[in-house]
PDBQT receptor file of N, H, CA, C and O in Angstrom, charges set to zero:
ATOM      1  N   MET A   1     -42.626  20.929  39.535  1.00  0.00    +0.000 N 
ATOM      2  CA  MET A   1     -42.122  22.067  39.249  1.00  0.00    +0.000 C 
ATOM      3  C   MET A   1     -42.100  22.801  40.497  1.00  0.00    +0.000 C 
ATOM      4  O   MET A   1     -41.075  23.323  40.935  1.00  0.00    +0.000 OA
ATOM      5  N   ASP A   2     -43.254  22.843  41.084  1.00  0.00    +0.000 N 
ATOM      6  H   ASP A   2     -44.087  22.419  40.728  1.00  0.00    +0.000 HD
ATOM      7  CA  ASP A   2     -43.599  23.667  42.290  1.00  0.00    +0.000 C 
ATOM      8  C   ASP A   2     -42.507  23.308  43.448  1.00  0.00    +0.000 C 
ATOM      9  O   ASP A   2     -42.021  24.138  44.216  1.00  0.00    +0.000 OA
ATOM     10  N   GLY A   3     -42.248  22.072  43.429  1.00  0.00    +0.000 N 
ATOM     11  H   GLY A   3     -42.643  21.398  42.805  1.00  0.00    +0.000 HD
ATOM     12  CA  GLY A   3     -41.313  21.503  44.636  1.00  0.00    +0.000 C 
ATOM     13  C   GLY A   3     -39.905  22.093  44.301  1.00  0.00    +0.000 C 
ATOM     14  O   GLY A   3     -39.161  22.384  45.238  1.00  0.00    +0.000 OA
ATOM     15  N   GLU A   4     -39.510  22.281  43.026  1.00  0.00    +0.000 N 
ATOM     16  H   GLU A   4     -40.114  22.044  42.265  1.00  0.00    +0.000 HD
ATOM     17  CA  GLU A   4     -38.223  22.703  42.668  1.00  0.00    +0.000 C 
ATOM     18  C   GLU A   4     -38.139  24.337  43.042  1.00  0.00    +0.000 C 
ATOM     19  O   GLU A   4     -37.064  24.809  43.411  1.00  0.00    +0.000 OA
ATOM     20  N   LEU A   5     -39.182  25.061  42.941  1.00  0.00    +0.000 N 
ATOM     21  H   LEU A   5     -40.056  24.678  42.641  1.00  0.00    +0.000 HD
ATOM     22  CA  LEU A   5     -39.111  26.415  43.237  1.00  0.00    +0.000 C 
ATOM     23  C   LEU A   5     -39.317  26.759  44.750  1.00  0.00    +0.000 C 
ATOM     24  O   LEU A   5     -39.075  27.878  45.204  1.00  0.00    +0.000 OA
ATOM     25  N   LYS A   6     -39.773  25.729  45.482  1.00  0.00    +0.000 N 
ATOM     26  H   LYS A   6     -39.969  24.820  45.113  1.00  0.00    +0.000 HD
ATOM     27  CA  LYS A   6     -39.789  26.053  47.066  1.00  0.00    +0.000 C 
ATOM     28  C   LYS A   6     -38.436  25.905  47.561  1.00  0.00    +0.000 C 
ATOM     29  O   LYS A   6     -38.051  26.514  48.560  1.00  0.00    +0.000 OA
ATOM     30  N   ASN A   7     -37.621  25.030  46.825  1.00  0.00    +0.000 N 
ATOM     31  H   ASN A   7     -37.933  24.536  46.014  1.00  0.00    +0.000 HD
ATOM     32  CA  ASN A   7     -36.080  24.860  47.510  1.00  0.00    +0.000 C 
ATOM     33  C   ASN A   7     -35.202  25.678  46.765  1.00  0.00    +0.000 C 
ATOM     34  O   ASN A   7     -34.008  25.566  47.046  1.00  0.00    +0.000 OA
ATOM     35  N   LEU A   8     -35.566  26.582  45.758  1.00  0.00    +0.000 N 
ATOM     36  H   LEU A   8     -36.536  26.672  45.529  1.00  0.00    +0.000 HD
ATOM     37  CA  LEU A   8     -34.635  27.347  45.042  1.00  0.00    +0.000 C 
ATOM     38  C   LEU A   8     -33.990  28.457  46.027  1.00  0.00    +0.000 C 
ATOM     39  O   LEU A   8     -34.727  29.064  46.803  1.00  0.00    +0.000 OA
ATOM     40  N   LYS A   9     -32.677  28.696  45.983  1.00  0.00    +0.000 N 
ATOM     41  H   LYS A   9     -32.078  28.203  45.352  1.00  0.00    +0.000 HD
ATOM     42  CA  LYS A   9     -32.033  29.528  46.677  1.00  0.00    +0.000 C 
ATOM     43  C   LYS A   9     -31.152  30.566  45.834  1.00  0.00    +0.000 C 
ATOM     44  O   LYS A   9     -30.310  30.170  45.027  1.00  0.00    +0.000 OA
ATOM     45  N   CYS A  10     -31.386  31.836  46.061  1.00  0.00    +0.000 N 
ATOM     46  H   CYS A  10     -32.070  32.157  46.716  1.00  0.00    +0.000 HD
ATOM     47  CA  CYS A  10     -30.743  32.727  45.319  1.00  0.00    +0.000 C 
ATOM     48  C   CYS A  10     -29.893  33.712  46.099  1.00  0.00    +0.000 C 
ATOM     49  O   CYS A  10     -30.293  34.098  47.198  1.00  0.00    +0.000 OA
ATOM     50  N   ASN A  11     -28.720  34.148  45.587  1.00  0.00    +0.000 N 
ATOM     51  H   ASN A  11     -28.396  33.833  44.694  1.00  0.00    +0.000 HD
ATOM     52  CA  ASN A  11     -27.835  35.135  46.282  1.00  0.00    +0.000 C 
ATOM     53  C   ASN A  11     -28.407  36.445  45.997  1.00  0.00    +0.000 C 
ATOM     54  O   ASN A  11     -29.472  36.534  45.385  1.00  0.00    +0.000 OA
ATOM     55  N   ILE A  12     -27.793  37.419  46.385  1.00  0.00    +0.000 N 
ATOM     56  H   ILE A  12     -26.928  37.347  46.882  1.00  0.00    +0.000 HD
ATOM     57  CA  ILE A  12     -28.199  38.883  45.947  1.00  0.00    +0.000 C 
ATOM     58  C   ILE A  12     -28.026  39.234  44.614  1.00  0.00    +0.000 C 
ATOM     59  O   ILE A  12     -28.830  39.929  43.992  1.00  0.00    +0.000 OA
ATOM     60  N   CYS A  13     -26.794  38.680  44.067  1.00  0.00    +0.000 N 
ATOM     61  H   CYS A  13     -26.142  38.115  44.572  1.00  0.00    +0.000 HD
ATOM     62  CA  CYS A  13     -26.648  39.140  42.482  1.00  0.00    +0.000 C 
ATOM     63  C   CYS A  13     -27.747  38.374  41.690  1.00  0.00    +0.000 C 
ATOM     64  O   CYS A  13     -28.351  39.025  40.838  1.00  0.00    +0.000 OA
ATOM     65  N   GLN A  14     -28.036  37.225  41.851  1.00  0.00    +0.000 N 
ATOM     66  H   GLN A  14     -27.544  36.696  42.543  1.00  0.00    +0.000 HD
ATOM     67  CA  GLN A  14     -29.083  36.541  41.187  1.00  0.00    +0.000 C 
ATOM     68  C   GLN A  14     -30.519  37.321  41.379  1.00  0.00    +0.000 C 
ATOM     69  O   GLN A  14     -31.245  37.620  40.430  1.00  0.00    +0.000 OA
ATOM     70  N   LEU A  15     -30.792  37.583  42.658  1.00  0.00    +0.000 N 
ATOM     71  H   LEU A  15     -30.202  37.341  43.429  1.00  0.00    +0.000 HD
ATOM     72  CA  LEU A  15     -32.121  38.367  42.763  1.00  0.00    +0.000 C 
ATOM     73  C   LEU A  15     -31.933  39.696  42.031  1.00  0.00    +0.000 C 
ATOM     74  O   LEU A  15     -32.956  40.168  41.533  1.00  0.00    +0.000 OA
ATOM     75  N   THR A  16     -30.864  40.332  41.895  1.00  0.00    +0.000 N 
ATOM     76  H   THR A  16     -30.034  39.949  42.299  1.00  0.00    +0.000 HD
ATOM     77  CA  THR A  16     -30.951  41.701  41.224  1.00  0.00    +0.000 C 
ATOM     78  C   THR A  16     -31.052  41.599  39.662  1.00  0.00    +0.000 C 
ATOM     79  O   THR A  16     -31.498  42.517  38.974  1.00  0.00    +0.000 OA
ATOM     80  N   ALA A  17     -30.604  40.415  39.164  1.00  0.00    +0.000 N 
ATOM     81  H   ALA A  17     -30.242  39.669  39.723  1.00  0.00    +0.000 HD
ATOM     82  CA  ALA A  17     -30.780  39.875  37.819  1.00  0.00    +0.000 C 
ATOM     83  C   ALA A  17     -32.184  39.646  37.363  1.00  0.00    +0.000 C 
ATOM     84  O   ALA A  17     -32.694  40.075  36.328  1.00  0.00    +0.000 OA
ATOM     85  N   ILE A  18     -32.761  38.870  38.333  1.00  0.00    +0.000 N 
ATOM     86  H   ILE A  18     -32.347  38.522  39.174  1.00  0.00    +0.000 HD
ATOM     87  CA  ILE A  18     -34.331  38.392  38.301  1.00  0.00    +0.000 C 
ATOM     88  C   ILE A  18     -35.238  39.658  38.226  1.00  0.00    +0.000 C 
ATOM     89  O   ILE A  18     -36.151  39.789  37.410  1.00  0.00    +0.000 OA
ATOM     90  N   THR A  19     -34.878  40.595  39.188  1.00  0.00    +0.000 N 
ATOM     91  H   THR A  19     -34.137  40.489  39.851  1.00  0.00    +0.000 HD
ATOM     92  CA  THR A  19     -35.728  41.621  39.351  1.00  0.00    +0.000 C 
ATOM     93  C   THR A  19     -35.459  42.916  38.589  1.00  0.00    +0.000 C 
ATOM     94  O   THR A  19     -36.364  43.689  38.274  1.00  0.00    +0.000 OA
ATOM     95  N   GLY A  20     -34.057  43.131  38.284  1.00  0.00    +0.000 N 
ATOM     96  H   GLY A  20     -33.322  42.503  38.540  1.00  0.00    +0.000 HD
ATOM     97  CA  GLY A  20     -33.806  44.283  37.634  1.00  0.00    +0.000 C 
ATOM     98  C   GLY A  20     -33.608  45.513  38.433  1.00  0.00    +0.000 C 
ATOM     99  O   GLY A  20     -33.489  46.618  37.903  1.00  0.00    +0.000 OA
ATOM    100  N   LEU A  21     -33.571  45.293  39.846  1.00  0.00    +0.000 N 
ATOM    101  H   LEU A  21     -33.668  44.396  40.276  1.00  0.00    +0.000 HD
ATOM    102  CA  LEU A  21     -33.454  46.201  40.825  1.00  0.00    +0.000 C 
ATOM    103  C   LEU A  21     -31.969  46.513  41.013  1.00  0.00    +0.000 C 
ATOM    104  O   LEU A  21     -31.166  45.691  40.573  1.00  0.00    +0.000 OA
ATOM    105  N   HIS A  22     -31.505  47.658  41.644  1.00  0.00    +0.000 N 
ATOM    106  H   HIS A  22     -32.158  48.326  42.001  1.00  0.00    +0.000 HD
ATOM    107  CA  HIS A  22     -30.296  47.909  41.972  1.00  0.00    +0.000 C 
ATOM    108  C   HIS A  22     -29.866  46.911  43.064  1.00  0.00    +0.000 C 
ATOM    109  O   HIS A  22     -30.775  46.309  43.635  1.00  0.00    +0.000 OA
ATOM    110  N   ARG A  23     -28.690  46.680  43.397  1.00  0.00    +0.000 N 
ATOM    111  H   ARG A  23     -27.951  47.170  42.933  1.00  0.00    +0.000 HD
ATOM    112  CA  ARG A  23     -28.153  45.692  44.358  1.00  0.00    +0.000 C 
ATOM    113  C   ARG A  23     -28.410  46.163  45.696  1.00  0.00    +0.000 C 
ATOM    114  O   ARG A  23     -28.723  45.388  46.600  1.00  0.00    +0.000 OA
ATOM    115  N   GLN A  24     -28.267  47.617  45.881  1.00  0.00    +0.000 N 
ATOM    116  H   GLN A  24     -28.013  48.247  45.147  1.00  0.00    +0.000 HD
ATOM    117  CA  GLN A  24     -28.678  48.104  47.290  1.00  0.00    +0.000 C 
ATOM    118  C   GLN A  24     -30.011  48.233  47.627  1.00  0.00    +0.000 C 
ATOM    119  O   GLN A  24     -30.320  48.344  48.813  1.00  0.00    +0.000 OA
ATOM    120  N   THR A  25     -30.877  48.235  46.720  1.00  0.00    +0.000 N 
ATOM    121  H   THR A  25     -30.626  48.145  45.756  1.00  0.00    +0.000 HD
ATOM    122  CA  THR A  25     -32.133  48.134  46.761  1.00  0.00    +0.000 C 
ATOM    123  C   THR A  25     -32.677  46.758  47.257  1.00  0.00    +0.000 C 
ATOM    124  O   THR A  25     -33.447  46.613  48.206  1.00  0.00    +0.000 OA
ATOM    125  N   VAL A  26     -32.184  45.815  46.506  1.00  0.00    +0.000 N 
ATOM    126  H   VAL A  26     -31.559  45.933  45.735  1.00  0.00    +0.000 HD
ATOM    127  CA  VAL A  26     -32.537  44.366  46.894  1.00  0.00    +0.000 C 
ATOM    128  C   VAL A  26     -31.965  44.079  48.302  1.00  0.00    +0.000 C 
ATOM    129  O   VAL A  26     -32.704  43.450  49.060  1.00  0.00    +0.000 OA
ATOM    130  N   VAL A  27     -30.752  44.454  48.751  1.00  0.00    +0.000 N 
ATOM    131  H   VAL A  27     -30.152  44.964  48.135  1.00  0.00    +0.000 HD
ATOM    132  CA  VAL A  27     -30.235  44.313  50.130  1.00  0.00    +0.000 C 
ATOM    133  C   VAL A  27     -31.221  44.912  51.278  1.00  0.00    +0.000 C 
ATOM    134  O   VAL A  27     -31.593  44.355  52.311  1.00  0.00    +0.000 OA
ATOM    135  N   SER A  28     -31.527  46.186  50.802  1.00  0.00    +0.000 N 
ATOM    136  H   SER A  28     -31.225  46.638  49.963  1.00  0.00    +0.000 HD
ATOM    137  CA  SER A  28     -32.471  46.844  51.927  1.00  0.00    +0.000 C 
ATOM    138  C   SER A  28     -33.716  46.253  52.202  1.00  0.00    +0.000 C 
ATOM    139  O   SER A  28     -34.221  46.242  53.325  1.00  0.00    +0.000 OA
ATOM    140  N   ARG A  29     -34.299  45.685  51.038  1.00  0.00    +0.000 N 
ATOM    141  H   ARG A  29     -33.889  45.694  50.126  1.00  0.00    +0.000 HD
ATOM    142  CA  ARG A  29     -35.714  45.072  51.111  1.00  0.00    +0.000 C 
ATOM    143  C   ARG A  29     -35.441  43.624  51.841  1.00  0.00    +0.000 C 
ATOM    144  O   ARG A  29     -36.330  43.098  52.511  1.00  0.00    +0.000 OA
ATOM    145  N   LEU A  30     -34.115  43.000  51.662  1.00  0.00    +0.000 N 
ATOM    146  H   LEU A  30     -33.392  43.427  51.119  1.00  0.00    +0.000 HD
ATOM    147  CA  LEU A  30     -34.213  41.787  52.195  1.00  0.00    +0.000 C 
ATOM    148  C   LEU A  30     -33.727  41.841  53.792  1.00  0.00    +0.000 C 
ATOM    149  O   LEU A  30     -33.444  40.809  54.401  1.00  0.00    +0.000 OA
ATOM    150  N   SER A  31     -33.676  42.925  54.286  1.00  0.00    +0.000 N 
ATOM    151  H   SER A  31     -33.906  43.763  53.791  1.00  0.00    +0.000 HD
ATOM    152  CA  SER A  31     -32.896  43.075  55.673  1.00  0.00    +0.000 C 
ATOM    153  C   SER A  31     -33.745  42.343  56.656  1.00  0.00    +0.000 C 
ATOM    154  O   SER A  31     -33.125  41.959  57.648  1.00  0.00    +0.000 OA
ATOM    155  N   GLY A  32     -35.107  42.039  56.615  1.00  0.00    +0.000 N 
ATOM    156  H   GLY A  32     -35.610  42.351  55.809  1.00  0.00    +0.000 HD
ATOM    157  CA  GLY A  32     -35.988  41.292  57.377  1.00  0.00    +0.000 C 
ATOM    158  C   GLY A  32     -36.089  39.835  57.035  1.00  0.00    +0.000 C 
ATOM    159  O   GLY A  32     -36.732  39.093  57.778  1.00  0.00    +0.000 OA
ATOM    160  N   VAL A  33     -35.526  39.401  56.011  1.00  0.00    +0.000 N 
ATOM    161  H   VAL A  33     -35.004  40.003  55.408  1.00  0.00    +0.000 HD
ATOM    162  CA  VAL A  33     -35.828  37.926  55.443  1.00  0.00    +0.000 C 
ATOM    163  C   VAL A  33     -34.734  37.148  56.089  1.00  0.00    +0.000 C 
ATOM    164  O   VAL A  33     -33.569  37.543  56.034  1.00  0.00    +0.000 OA
ATOM    165  N   PRO A  34     -35.066  36.102  56.672  1.00  0.00    +0.000 N 
ATOM    166  CA  PRO A  34     -34.070  35.149  57.184  1.00  0.00    +0.000 C 
ATOM    167  C   PRO A  34     -33.171  34.563  56.056  1.00  0.00    +0.000 C 
ATOM    168  O   PRO A  34     -33.583  34.492  54.899  1.00  0.00    +0.000 OA
ATOM    169  N   LEU A  35     -32.004  34.169  56.405  1.00  0.00    +0.000 N 
ATOM    170  H   LEU A  35     -31.669  34.226  57.345  1.00  0.00    +0.000 HD
ATOM    171  CA  LEU A  35     -31.087  33.427  55.442  1.00  0.00    +0.000 C 
ATOM    172  C   LEU A  35     -31.477  31.871  55.343  1.00  0.00    +0.000 C 
ATOM    173  O   LEU A  35     -31.831  31.162  56.286  1.00  0.00    +0.000 OA
ATOM    174  N   ALA A  36     -31.337  31.493  54.000  1.00  0.00    +0.000 N 
ATOM    175  H   ALA A  36     -31.050  32.069  53.235  1.00  0.00    +0.000 HD
ATOM    176  CA  ALA A  36     -31.621  30.021  53.860  1.00  0.00    +0.000 C 
ATOM    177  C   ALA A  36     -30.600  29.177  54.417  1.00  0.00    +0.000 C 
ATOM    178  O   ALA A  36     -29.423  29.538  54.421  1.00  0.00    +0.000 OA
ATOM    179  N   PRO A  37     -31.022  27.945  54.944  1.00  0.00    +0.000 N 
ATOM    180  CA  PRO A  37     -30.004  26.893  55.386  1.00  0.00    +0.000 C 
ATOM    181  C   PRO A  37     -28.842  26.833  54.305  1.00  0.00    +0.000 C 
ATOM    182  O   PRO A  37     -29.050  26.937  53.096  1.00  0.00    +0.000 OA
ATOM    183  N   GLY A  38     -27.708  26.670  54.831  1.00  0.00    +0.000 N 
ATOM    184  H   GLY A  38     -27.539  26.586  55.812  1.00  0.00    +0.000 HD
ATOM    185  CA  GLY A  38     -26.486  26.599  54.074  1.00  0.00    +0.000 C 
ATOM    186  C   GLY A  38     -25.848  27.647  53.749  1.00  0.00    +0.000 C 
ATOM    187  O   GLY A  38     -24.731  27.514  53.248  1.00  0.00    +0.000 OA
ATOM    188  N   SER A  39     -26.398  28.929  53.952  1.00  0.00    +0.000 N 
ATOM    189  H   SER A  39     -27.305  29.037  54.359  1.00  0.00    +0.000 HD
ATOM    190  CA  SER A  39     -25.599  30.199  53.761  1.00  0.00    +0.000 C 
ATOM    191  C   SER A  39     -24.796  30.460  54.783  1.00  0.00    +0.000 C 
ATOM    192  O   SER A  39     -24.915  29.873  55.859  1.00  0.00    +0.000 OA
ATOM    193  N   ASN A  40     -23.834  31.430  54.539  1.00  0.00    +0.000 N 
ATOM    194  H   ASN A  40     -23.737  31.907  53.665  1.00  0.00    +0.000 HD
ATOM    195  CA  ASN A  40     -23.022  31.954  55.557  1.00  0.00    +0.000 C 
ATOM    196  C   ASN A  40     -22.691  33.322  55.271  1.00  0.00    +0.000 C 
ATOM    197  O   ASN A  40     -23.226  33.873  54.308  1.00  0.00    +0.000 OA
ATOM    198  N   GLU A  41     -21.761  34.015  56.095  1.00  0.00    +0.000 N 
ATOM    199  H   GLU A  41     -21.326  33.568  56.877  1.00  0.00    +0.000 HD
ATOM    200  CA  GLU A  41     -21.605  35.473  55.999  1.00  0.00    +0.000 C 
ATOM    201  C   GLU A  41     -21.056  35.944  54.613  1.00  0.00    +0.000 C 
ATOM    202  O   GLU A  41     -21.396  37.037  54.162  1.00  0.00    +0.000 OA
ATOM    203  N   LYS A  42     -20.240  35.148  53.970  1.00  0.00    +0.000 N 
ATOM    204  H   LYS A  42     -19.964  34.260  54.337  1.00  0.00    +0.000 HD
ATOM    205  CA  LYS A  42     -19.659  35.544  52.662  1.00  0.00    +0.000 C 
ATOM    206  C   LYS A  42     -20.774  35.179  51.464  1.00  0.00    +0.000 C 
ATOM    207  O   LYS A  42     -20.922  35.921  50.492  1.00  0.00    +0.000 OA
ATOM    208  N   ASN A  43     -21.514  33.984  51.647  1.00  0.00    +0.000 N 
ATOM    209  H   ASN A  43     -21.394  33.381  52.436  1.00  0.00    +0.000 HD
ATOM    210  CA  ASN A  43     -22.334  33.759  50.647  1.00  0.00    +0.000 C 
ATOM    211  C   ASN A  43     -23.864  33.666  51.227  1.00  0.00    +0.000 C 
ATOM    212  O   ASN A  43     -24.280  32.591  51.660  1.00  0.00    +0.000 OA
ATOM    213  N   LYS A  44     -24.692  34.857  51.217  1.00  0.00    +0.000 N 
ATOM    214  H   LYS A  44     -24.354  35.730  50.865  1.00  0.00    +0.000 HD
ATOM    215  CA  LYS A  44     -25.863  34.964  51.597  1.00  0.00    +0.000 C 
ATOM    216  C   LYS A  44     -26.876  34.434  50.691  1.00  0.00    +0.000 C 
ATOM    217  O   LYS A  44     -27.081  34.993  49.614  1.00  0.00    +0.000 OA
ATOM    218  N   LEU A  45     -27.537  33.379  51.055  1.00  0.00    +0.000 N 
ATOM    219  H   LEU A  45     -27.371  32.925  51.930  1.00  0.00    +0.000 HD
ATOM    220  CA  LEU A  45     -28.671  32.857  50.056  1.00  0.00    +0.000 C 
ATOM    221  C   LEU A  45     -29.881  33.018  50.963  1.00  0.00    +0.000 C 
ATOM    222  O   LEU A  45     -29.920  33.002  52.193  1.00  0.00    +0.000 OA
ATOM    223  N   TYR A  46     -30.978  33.195  49.967  1.00  0.00    +0.000 N 
ATOM    224  H   TYR A  46     -30.946  33.208  48.968  1.00  0.00    +0.000 HD
ATOM    225  CA  TYR A  46     -32.311  33.293  50.386  1.00  0.00    +0.000 C 
ATOM    226  C   TYR A  46     -33.324  32.380  49.667  1.00  0.00    +0.000 C 
ATOM    227  O   TYR A  46     -33.277  32.247  48.444  1.00  0.00    +0.000 OA
ATOM    228  N   LEU A  47     -34.194  31.781  50.392  1.00  0.00    +0.000 N 
ATOM    229  H   LEU A  47     -34.232  31.889  51.386  1.00  0.00    +0.000 HD
ATOM    230  CA  LEU A  47     -35.177  31.008  49.671  1.00  0.00    +0.000 C 
ATOM    231  C   LEU A  47     -36.149  31.716  48.847  1.00  0.00    +0.000 C 
ATOM    232  O   LEU A  47     -36.745  32.636  49.407  1.00  0.00    +0.000 OA
ATOM    233  N   LEU A  48     -36.404  31.492  47.728  1.00  0.00    +0.000 N 
ATOM    234  H   LEU A  48     -35.920  30.745  47.272  1.00  0.00    +0.000 HD
ATOM    235  CA  LEU A  48     -37.310  32.162  46.724  1.00  0.00    +0.000 C 
ATOM    236  C   LEU A  48     -38.556  32.397  47.332  1.00  0.00    +0.000 C 
ATOM    237  O   LEU A  48     -39.150  33.445  47.080  1.00  0.00    +0.000 OA
ATOM    238  N   THR A  49     -39.097  31.443  48.209  1.00  0.00    +0.000 N 
ATOM    239  H   THR A  49     -38.614  30.592  48.414  1.00  0.00    +0.000 HD
ATOM    240  CA  THR A  49     -40.459  31.439  48.830  1.00  0.00    +0.000 C 
ATOM    241  C   THR A  49     -40.422  32.567  49.965  1.00  0.00    +0.000 C 
ATOM    242  O   THR A  49     -41.414  33.199  50.329  1.00  0.00    +0.000 OA
ATOM    243  N   ASP A  50     -39.231  32.710  50.428  1.00  0.00    +0.000 N 
ATOM    244  H   ASP A  50     -38.425  32.197  50.132  1.00  0.00    +0.000 HD
ATOM    245  CA  ASP A  50     -39.190  33.883  51.538  1.00  0.00    +0.000 C 
ATOM    246  C   ASP A  50     -39.093  35.307  51.033  1.00  0.00    +0.000 C 
ATOM    247  O   ASP A  50     -39.336  36.294  51.727  1.00  0.00    +0.000 OA
ATOM    248  N   VAL A  51     -38.735  35.327  49.822  1.00  0.00    +0.000 N 
ATOM    249  H   VAL A  51     -38.537  34.525  49.258  1.00  0.00    +0.000 HD
ATOM    250  CA  VAL A  51     -38.492  36.654  49.159  1.00  0.00    +0.000 C 
ATOM    251  C   VAL A  51     -39.997  37.032  48.707  1.00  0.00    +0.000 C 
ATOM    252  O   VAL A  51     -40.216  38.087  48.111  1.00  0.00    +0.000 OA
TER     253      VAL A  51
């Protein structure tokens, strides 16, 4: 199970659903977090371990 969580990628909408925070709050808190491999400008993905 730990291996699955290390590779889990979430977008902004998924992170807002998990945390219950407003979308703009999540975006501002992720400003310094690097994007996960495989993401692009339209689909920004973040590794759960980086968040």
